[in-house]
PAVO-492324 format. One record per atom (N, C-alpha, C): atom name; residue in one letter; residue number from 1; x, y negated, z. Coordinates in pm, whole numbers. Layout:
<pts>
+----+----+-----+--------+--------+--------+
| at | aa |   i |     xx |     yy |     zz |
+----+----+-----+--------+--------+--------+
| CA |  A | NUM |      X |      Y |      Z |
...
+----+----+-----+--------+--------+--------+
</pts>
This chain:
<pts>
+----+----+-----+--------+--------+--------+
| at | aa |   i |     xx |     yy |     zz |
+----+----+-----+--------+--------+--------+
|  N |  X |   1 |   9000 |   -815 |  -4803 |
| CA |  X |   1 |   8961 |   -685 |  -4751 |
|  C |  X |   1 |   8904 |   -699 |  -4611 |
|  N |  X |   2 |   8967 |   -785 |  -4528 |
| CA |  X |   2 |   8921 |   -804 |  -4391 |
|  C |  X |   2 |   8779 |   -863 |  -4390 |
|  N |  X |   3 |   8751 |   -956 |  -4481 |
| CA |  X |   3 |   8619 |  -1018 |  -4488 |
|  C |  X |   3 |   8515 |   -914 |  -4530 |
|  N |  X |   4 |   8549 |   -829 |  -4625 |
| CA |  X |   4 |   8459 |   -724 |  -4669 |
|  C |  X |   4 |   8427 |   -629 |  -4555 |
|  N |  X |   5 |   8528 |   -592 |  -4476 |
| CA |  X |   5 |   8507 |   -503 |  -4362 |
|  C |  X |   5 |   8414 |   -567 |  -4260 |
|  N |  X |   6 |   8434 |   -694 |  -4232 |
| CA |  X |   6 |   8347 |   -764 |  -4136 |
|  C |  X |   6 |   8205 |   -774 |  -4190 |
|  N |  X |   7 |   8190 |   -796 |  -4319 |
| CA |  X |   7 |   8057 |   -803 |  -4379 |
|  C |  X |   7 |   7986 |   -669 |  -4370 |
|  N |  X |   8 |   8058 |   -562 |  -4396 |
| CA |  X |   8 |   7999 |   -428 |  -4387 |
|  C |  X |   8 |   7960 |   -395 |  -4243 |
|  N |  X |   9 |   8043 |   -434 |  -4148 |
| CA |  X |   9 |   8013 |   -411 |  -4007 |
|  C |  X |   9 |   7888 |   -489 |  -3967 |
|  N |  X |  10 |   7878 |   -613 |  -4008 |
| CA |  X |  10 |   7761 |   -695 |  -3976 |
|  C |  X |  10 |   7635 |   -635 |  -4037 |
|  N |  X |  11 |   7644 |   -587 |  -4160 |
| CA |  X |  11 |   7529 |   -525 |  -4225 |
|  C |  X |  11 |   7488 |   -396 |  -4154 |
|  N |  X |  12 |   7585 |   -318 |  -4112 |
| CA |  X |  12 |   7556 |   -193 |  -4042 |
|  C |  X |  12 |   7488 |   -219 |  -3908 |
|  N |  X |  13 |   7529 |   -325 |  -3840 |
| CA |  X |  13 |   7468 |   -359 |  -3711 |
|  C |  X |  13 |   7329 |   -417 |  -3730 |
|  N |  X |  14 |   7302 |   -483 |  -3842 |
| CA |  X |  14 |   7173 |   -544 |  -3867 |
|  C |  X |  14 |   7063 |   -441 |  -3891 |
|  N |  X |  15 |   7096 |   -328 |  -3950 |
| CA |  X |  15 |   6996 |   -225 |  -3980 |
|  C |  X |  15 |   6929 |   -173 |  -3853 |
|  N |  X |  16 |   7004 |   -132 |  -3750 |
| CA |  X |  16 |   6937 |    -88 |  -3629 |
|  C |  X |  16 |   6854 |   -198 |  -3563 |
|  N |  X |  17 |   6902 |   -322 |  -3568 |
| CA |  X |  17 |   6826 |   -433 |  -3509 |
|  C |  X |  17 |   6695 |   -451 |  -3583 |
|  N |  X |  18 |   6698 |   -444 |  -3716 |
| CA |  X |  18 |   6576 |   -458 |  -3796 |
|  C |  X |  18 |   6479 |   -344 |  -3765 |
|  N |  X |  19 |   6530 |   -223 |  -3752 |
| CA |  X |  19 |   6445 |   -109 |  -3719 |
|  C |  X |  19 |   6385 |   -126 |  -3580 |
|  N |  X |  20 |   6465 |   -178 |  -3486 |
| CA |  X |  20 |   6416 |   -201 |  -3351 |
|  C |  X |  20 |   6307 |   -309 |  -3353 |
|  N |  X |  21 |   6329 |   -416 |  -3429 |
| CA |  X |  21 |   6229 |   -522 |  -3441 |
|  C |  X |  21 |   6099 |   -467 |  -3499 |
|  N |  X |  22 |   6110 |   -385 |  -3603 |
| CA |  X |  22 |   5991 |   -326 |  -3665 |
|  C |  X |  22 |   5917 |   -237 |  -3566 |
|  N |  X |  23 |   5990 |   -161 |  -3486 |
| CA |  X |  23 |   5927 |    -75 |  -3386 |
|  C |  X |  23 |   5859 |   -159 |  -3279 |
|  N |  X |  24 |   5920 |   -270 |  -3242 |
| CA |  X |  24 |   5861 |   -357 |  -3140 |
|  C |  X |  24 |   5734 |   -424 |  -3194 |
|  N |  X |  25 |   5735 |   -466 |  -3319 |
| CA |  X |  25 |   5617 |   -526 |  -3381 |
|  C |  X |  25 |   5505 |   -421 |  -3386 |
|  N |  X |  26 |   5539 |   -299 |  -3423 |
| CA |  X |  26 |   5439 |   -192 |  -3429 |
|  C |  X |  26 |   5380 |   -166 |  -3291 |
|  N |  X |  27 |   5464 |   -162 |  -3188 |
| CA |  X |  27 |   5415 |   -143 |  -3051 |
|  C |  X |  27 |   5326 |   -259 |  -3010 |
|  N |  X |  28 |   5364 |   -380 |  -3049 |
| CA |  X |  28 |   5282 |   -498 |  -3018 |
|  C |  X |  28 |   5145 |   -491 |  -3084 |
|  N |  X |  29 |   5140 |   -441 |  -3206 |
| CA |  X |  29 |   5012 |   -423 |  -3276 |
|  C |  X |  29 |   4925 |   -323 |  -3201 |
|  N |  X |  30 |   4986 |   -214 |  -3155 |
| CA |  X |  30 |   4912 |   -113 |  -3078 |
|  C |  X |  30 |   4858 |   -174 |  -2948 |
|  N |  X |  31 |   4940 |   -253 |  -2881 |
| CA |  X |  31 |   4895 |   -319 |  -2757 |
|  C |  X |  31 |   4785 |   -421 |  -2786 |
|  N |  X |  32 |   4795 |   -491 |  -2897 |
| CA |  X |  32 |   4692 |   -587 |  -2937 |
|  C |  X |  32 |   4557 |   -517 |  -2944 |
|  N |  X |  33 |   4557 |   -397 |  -3002 |
| CA |  X |  33 |   4433 |   -319 |  -3010 |
|  C |  X |  33 |   4392 |   -266 |  -2873 |
|  N |  X |  34 |   4488 |   -211 |  -2797 |
| CA |  X |  34 |   4458 |   -155 |  -2665 |
|  C |  X |  34 |   4401 |   -259 |  -2568 |
|  N |  X |  35 |   4454 |   -379 |  -2573 |
| CA |  X |  35 |   4412 |   -486 |  -2482 |
|  C |  X |  35 |   4286 |   -558 |  -2532 |
|  N |  X |  36 |   4234 |   -509 |  -2646 |
| CA |  X |  36 |   4111 |   -563 |  -2704 |
|  C |  X |  36 |   4119 |   -714 |  -2730 |
|  N |  X |  37 |   4231 |   -758 |  -2782 |
| CA |  X |  37 |   4248 |   -900 |  -2810 |
|  C |  X |  37 |   4142 |   -950 |  -2908 |
|  N |  X |  38 |   4094 |   -862 |  -2996 |
| CA |  X |  38 |   3994 |   -899 |  -3094 |
|  C |  X |  38 |   3857 |   -927 |  -3031 |
|  N |  X |  39 |   3842 |   -897 |  -2903 |
| CA |  X |  39 |   3717 |   -930 |  -2835 |
|  C |  X |  39 |   3699 |  -1082 |  -2826 |
|  N |  X |  40 |   3809 |  -1154 |  -2827 |
| CA |  X |  40 |   3803 |  -1301 |  -2820 |
|  C |  X |  40 |   3868 |  -1368 |  -2941 |
|  N |  X |  41 |   3963 |  -1302 |  -3003 |
| CA |  X |  41 |   4040 |  -1363 |  -3111 |
|  C |  X |  41 |   4011 |  -1296 |  -3244 |
|  N |  X |  42 |   4019 |  -1375 |  -3349 |
| CA |  X |  42 |   3998 |  -1324 |  -3483 |
|  C |  X |  42 |   4132 |  -1312 |  -3555 |
|  N |  X |  43 |   4143 |  -1208 |  -3635 |
| CA |  X |  43 |   4263 |  -1185 |  -3716 |
|  C |  X |  43 |   4220 |  -1122 |  -3848 |
|  N |  X |  44 |   4253 |  -1187 |  -3956 |
| CA |  X |  44 |   4217 |  -1134 |  -4087 |
|  C |  X |  44 |   4067 |  -1119 |  -4106 |
|  N |  X |  45 |   3990 |  -1210 |  -4047 |
| CA |  X |  45 |   3845 |  -1206 |  -4061 |
|  C |  X |  45 |   3776 |  -1107 |  -3968 |
|  N |  X |  46 |   3854 |  -1035 |  -3888 |
| CA |  X |  46 |   3799 |   -936 |  -3795 |
|  C |  X |  46 |   3810 |   -989 |  -3653 |
|  N |  X |  47 |   3711 |   -962 |  -3572 |
| CA |  X |  47 |   3715 |  -1002 |  -3432 |
|  C |  X |  47 |   3621 |  -1116 |  -3402 |
|  N |  X |  48 |   3638 |  -1174 |  -3285 |
| CA |  X |  48 |   3548 |  -1277 |  -3235 |
|  C |  X |  48 |   3611 |  -1415 |  -3254 |
|  N |  X |  49 |   3527 |  -1515 |  -3269 |
| CA |  X |  49 |   3575 |  -1652 |  -3288 |
|  C |  X |  49 |   3582 |  -1730 |  -3157 |
|  N |  X |  50 |   3560 |  -1664 |  -3043 |
| CA |  X |  50 |   3563 |  -1733 |  -2914 |
|  C |  X |  50 |   3698 |  -1800 |  -2892 |
|  N |  X |  51 |   3805 |  -1724 |  -2910 |
| CA |  X |  51 |   3940 |  -1776 |  -2892 |
|  C |  X |  51 |   3998 |  -1824 |  -3023 |
|  N |  X |  52 |   4119 |  -1872 |  -3017 |
| CA |  X |  52 |   4190 |  -1918 |  -3135 |
|  C |  X |  52 |   4218 |  -1802 |  -3229 |
|  N |  X |  53 |   4202 |  -1824 |  -3359 |
| CA |  X |  53 |   4235 |  -1723 |  -3459 |
|  C |  X |  53 |   4387 |  -1699 |  -3457 |
|  N |  X |  54 |   4426 |  -1575 |  -3472 |
| CA |  X |  54 |   4568 |  -1541 |  -3467 |
|  C |  X |  54 |   4634 |  -1540 |  -3605 |
|  N |  X |  55 |   4558 |  -1564 |  -3709 |
| CA |  X |  55 |   4618 |  -1572 |  -3842 |
|  C |  X |  55 |   4721 |  -1685 |  -3843 |
|  N |  X |  56 |   4844 |  -1653 |  -3878 |
| CA |  X |  56 |   4950 |  -1753 |  -3890 |
|  C |  X |  56 |   5005 |  -1805 |  -3758 |
|  N |  X |  57 |   4972 |  -1740 |  -3647 |
| CA |  X |  57 |   5017 |  -1790 |  -3517 |
|  C |  X |  57 |   5170 |  -1793 |  -3508 |
|  N |  X |  58 |   5238 |  -1700 |  -3574 |
| CA |  X |  58 |   5384 |  -1697 |  -3572 |
|  C |  X |  58 |   5446 |  -1814 |  -3645 |
|  N |  X |  59 |   5371 |  -1876 |  -3735 |
| CA |  X |  59 |   5420 |  -1994 |  -3806 |
|  C |  X |  59 |   5389 |  -2122 |  -3726 |
|  N |  X |  60 |   5289 |  -2116 |  -3641 |
| CA |  X |  60 |   5249 |  -2235 |  -3564 |
|  C |  X |  60 |   5322 |  -2247 |  -3431 |
|  N |  X |  61 |   5356 |  -2134 |  -3371 |
| CA |  X |  61 |   5415 |  -2135 |  -3237 |
|  C |  X |  61 |   5548 |  -2062 |  -3234 |
|  N |  X |  62 |   5637 |  -2109 |  -3150 |
| CA |  X |  62 |   5763 |  -2040 |  -3125 |
|  C |  X |  62 |   5734 |  -1919 |  -3036 |
|  N |  X |  63 |   5819 |  -1816 |  -3040 |
| CA |  X |  63 |   5797 |  -1698 |  -2955 |
|  C |  X |  63 |   5779 |  -1732 |  -2807 |
|  N |  X |  64 |   5855 |  -1827 |  -2756 |
| CA |  X |  64 |   5842 |  -1863 |  -2614 |
|  C |  X |  64 |   5707 |  -1927 |  -2585 |
|  N |  X |  65 |   5654 |  -2002 |  -2680 |
| CA |  X |  65 |   5520 |  -2060 |  -2662 |
|  C |  X |  65 |   5414 |  -1951 |  -2661 |
|  N |  X |  66 |   5429 |  -1853 |  -2747 |
| CA |  X |  66 |   5335 |  -1740 |  -2748 |
|  C |  X |  66 |   5341 |  -1667 |  -2613 |
|  N |  X |  67 |   5462 |  -1644 |  -2564 |
| CA |  X |  67 |   5480 |  -1579 |  -2434 |
|  C |  X |  67 |   5408 |  -1657 |  -2324 |
|  N |  X |  68 |   5424 |  -1789 |  -2326 |
| CA |  X |  68 |   5360 |  -1872 |  -2223 |
|  C |  X |  68 |   5208 |  -1867 |  -2233 |
|  N |  X |  69 |   5156 |  -1864 |  -2356 |
| CA |  X |  69 |   5010 |  -1849 |  -2372 |
|  C |  X |  69 |   4963 |  -1717 |  -2312 |
|  N |  X |  70 |   5043 |  -1613 |  -2325 |
| CA |  X |  70 |   5004 |  -1482 |  -2272 |
|  C |  X |  70 |   5010 |  -1476 |  -2120 |
|  N |  X |  71 |   5112 |  -1535 |  -2060 |
| CA |  X |  71 |   5131 |  -1520 |  -1915 |
|  C |  X |  71 |   5064 |  -1631 |  -1834 |
|  N |  X |  72 |   5048 |  -1750 |  -1891 |
| CA |  X |  72 |   4987 |  -1860 |  -1817 |
|  C |  X |  72 |   4902 |  -1947 |  -1911 |
|  N |  X |  73 |   4792 |  -1889 |  -1960 |
| CA |  X |  73 |   4711 |  -1962 |  -2057 |
|  C |  X |  73 |   4650 |  -2092 |  -2004 |
|  N |  X |  74 |   4619 |  -2096 |  -1876 |
| CA |  X |  74 |   4562 |  -2219 |  -1820 |
|  C |  X |  74 |   4664 |  -2335 |  -1827 |
|  N |  X |  75 |   4788 |  -2306 |  -1792 |
| CA |  X |  75 |   4892 |  -2410 |  -1798 |
|  C |  X |  75 |   4915 |  -2454 |  -1943 |
|  N |  X |  76 |   4915 |  -2358 |  -2035 |
| CA |  X |  76 |   4935 |  -2393 |  -2176 |
|  C |  X |  76 |   4817 |  -2472 |  -2231 |
|  N |  X |  77 |   4695 |  -2436 |  -2189 |
| CA |  X |  77 |   4577 |  -2511 |  -2233 |
|  C |  X |  77 |   4585 |  -2655 |  -2184 |
|  N |  X |  78 |   4627 |  -2671 |  -2059 |
| CA |  X |  78 |   4642 |  -2805 |  -2004 |
|  C |  X |  78 |   4751 |  -2882 |  -2079 |
|  N |  X |  79 |   4863 |  -2815 |  -2104 |
| CA |  X |  79 |   4977 |  -2877 |  -2172 |
|  C |  X |  79 |   4940 |  -2922 |  -2314 |
|  N |  X |  80 |   4859 |  -2840 |  -2383 |
| CA |  X |  80 |   4826 |  -2870 |  -2522 |
|  C |  X |  80 |   4694 |  -2944 |  -2539 |
|  N |  X |  81 |   4620 |  -2960 |  -2429 |
| CA |  X |  81 |   4492 |  -3029 |  -2437 |
|  C |  X |  81 |   4380 |  -2943 |  -2493 |
|  N |  X |  82 |   4399 |  -2811 |  -2493 |
| CA |  X |  82 |   4297 |  -2719 |  -2543 |
|  C |  X |  82 |   4175 |  -2719 |  -2452 |
|  N |  X |  83 |   4058 |  -2722 |  -2513 |
| CA |  X |  83 |   3934 |  -2721 |  -2436 |
|  C |  X |  83 |   3852 |  -2596 |  -2463 |
|  N |  X |  84 |   3912 |  -2493 |  -2523 |
| CA |  X |  84 |   3840 |  -2368 |  -2551 |
|  C |  X |  84 |   3789 |  -2309 |  -2422 |
|  N |  X |  85 |   3665 |  -2262 |  -2424 |
| CA |  X |  85 |   3605 |  -2197 |  -2308 |
|  C |  X |  85 |   3550 |  -2063 |  -2353 |
|  N |  X |  86 |   3554 |  -1960 |  -2274 |
| CA |  X |  86 |   3622 |  -1953 |  -2143 |
|  C |  X |  86 |   3772 |  -1947 |  -2161 |
|  N |  X |  87 |   3846 |  -1978 |  -2052 |
| CA |  X |  87 |   3992 |  -1971 |  -2062 |
|  C |  X |  87 |   4039 |  -1827 |  -2083 |
|  N |  X |  88 |   4150 |  -1815 |  -2152 |
| CA |  X |  88 |   4205 |  -1682 |  -2179 |
|  C |  X |  88 |   4248 |  -1613 |  -2049 |
|  N |  X |  89 |   4234 |  -1482 |  -2046 |
| CA |  X |  89 |   4279 |  -1402 |  -1932 |
|  C |  X |  89 |   4432 |  -1398 |  -1934 |
|  N |  X |  90 |   4498 |  -1424 |  -1822 |
| CA |  X |  90 |   4645 |  -1416 |  -1821 |
|  C |  X |  90 |   4691 |  -1270 |  -1820 |
|  N |  X |  91 |   4800 |  -1245 |  -1891 |
| CA |  X |  91 |   4859 |  -1111 |  -1896 |
|  C |  X |  91 |   4996 |  -1112 |  -1830 |
|  N |  X |  92 |   5008 |  -1182 |  -1719 |
| CA |  X |  92 |   5137 |  -1195 |  -1651 |
|  C |  X |  92 |   5183 |  -1068 |  -1583 |
|  N |  X |  93 |   5095 |   -971 |  -1566 |
| CA |  X |  93 |   5134 |   -847 |  -1499 |
|  C |  X |  93 |   5173 |   -736 |  -1598 |
|  N |  X |  94 |   5176 |   -768 |  -1725 |
| CA |  X |  94 |   5222 |   -669 |  -1824 |
|  C |  X |  94 |   5370 |   -639 |  -1802 |
|  N |  X |  95 |   5409 |   -515 |  -1820 |
| CA |  X |  95 |   5554 |   -486 |  -1815 |
|  C |  X |  95 |   5627 |   -570 |  -1921 |
|  N |  X |  96 |   5749 |   -608 |  -1890 |
| CA |  X |  96 |   5828 |   -693 |  -1980 |
|  C |  X |  96 |   5835 |   -636 |  -2121 |
|  N |  X |  97 |   5854 |   -505 |  -2133 |
| CA |  X |  97 |   5864 |   -443 |  -2266 |
|  C |  X |  97 |   5734 |   -461 |  -2345 |
|  N |  X |  98 |   5620 |   -450 |  -2278 |
| CA |  X |  98 |   5492 |   -470 |  -2346 |
|  C |  X |  98 |   5473 |   -616 |  -2385 |
|  N |  X |  99 |   5508 |   -705 |  -2295 |
| CA |  X |  99 |   5498 |   -848 |  -2324 |
|  C |  X |  99 |   5587 |   -885 |  -2442 |
|  N |  X | 100 |   5710 |   -832 |  -2442 |
| CA |  X | 100 |   5803 |   -856 |  -2553 |
|  C |  X | 100 |   5745 |   -805 |  -2684 |
|  N |  X | 101 |   5681 |   -688 |  -2680 |
| CA |  X | 101 |   5623 |   -629 |  -2800 |
|  C |  X | 101 |   5506 |   -714 |  -2852 |
|  N |  X | 102 |   5420 |   -760 |  -2762 |
| CA |  X | 102 |   5309 |   -847 |  -2804 |
|  C |  X | 102 |   5360 |   -977 |  -2864 |
|  N |  X | 103 |   5462 |  -1034 |  -2803 |
| CA |  X | 103 |   5521 |  -1157 |  -2856 |
|  C |  X | 103 |   5581 |  -1130 |  -2994 |
|  N |  X | 104 |   5648 |  -1018 |  -3011 |
| CA |  X | 104 |   5707 |   -983 |  -3140 |
|  C |  X | 104 |   5599 |   -967 |  -3247 |
|  N |  X | 105 |   5490 |   -899 |  -3212 |
| CA |  X | 105 |   5381 |   -880 |  -3307 |
|  C |  X | 105 |   5318 |  -1013 |  -3345 |
|  N |  X | 106 |   5279 |  -1093 |  -3246 |
| CA |  X | 106 |   5214 |  -1220 |  -3275 |
|  C |  X | 106 |   5308 |  -1313 |  -3351 |
|  N |  X | 107 |   5436 |  -1310 |  -3320 |
| CA |  X | 107 |   5535 |  -1392 |  -3391 |
|  C |  X | 107 |   5549 |  -1349 |  -3536 |
|  N |  X | 108 |   5518 |  -1223 |  -3566 |
| CA |  X | 108 |   5530 |  -1174 |  -3702 |
|  C |  X | 108 |   5413 |  -1218 |  -3790 |
|  N |  X | 109 |   5309 |  -1271 |  -3730 |
| CA |  X | 109 |   5190 |  -1313 |  -3806 |
|  C |  X | 109 |   5213 |  -1453 |  -3862 |
|  N |  X | 110 |   5269 |  -1457 |  -3981 |
| CA |  X | 110 |   5304 |  -1586 |  -4042 |
|  C |  X | 110 |   5225 |  -1614 |  -4160 |
+----+----+-----+--------+--------+--------+
</pts>
């Protein structure tokens, strides 16, 4: 009985977290459009090929790597040996909640 109660409690706590994650991914998608990421990046055949395509980026990079690409793209380009030109614009001045949402959205692209 105790195990069943703990399982039900864990399940009840997971639902709000999943809803919060979904809301954060949705907000990240909205920011992706607002920040005109498609001006340089392609996703689902839409957008520009100047930057790296974002299809499957969540499968290729860990969330922290995505965050680093957003806030310090020059350092990440140097670290990874990327020679894409022009270099990506850094988004280090985004509010933390917006940055978290963009990372959540890009991480969801698997």
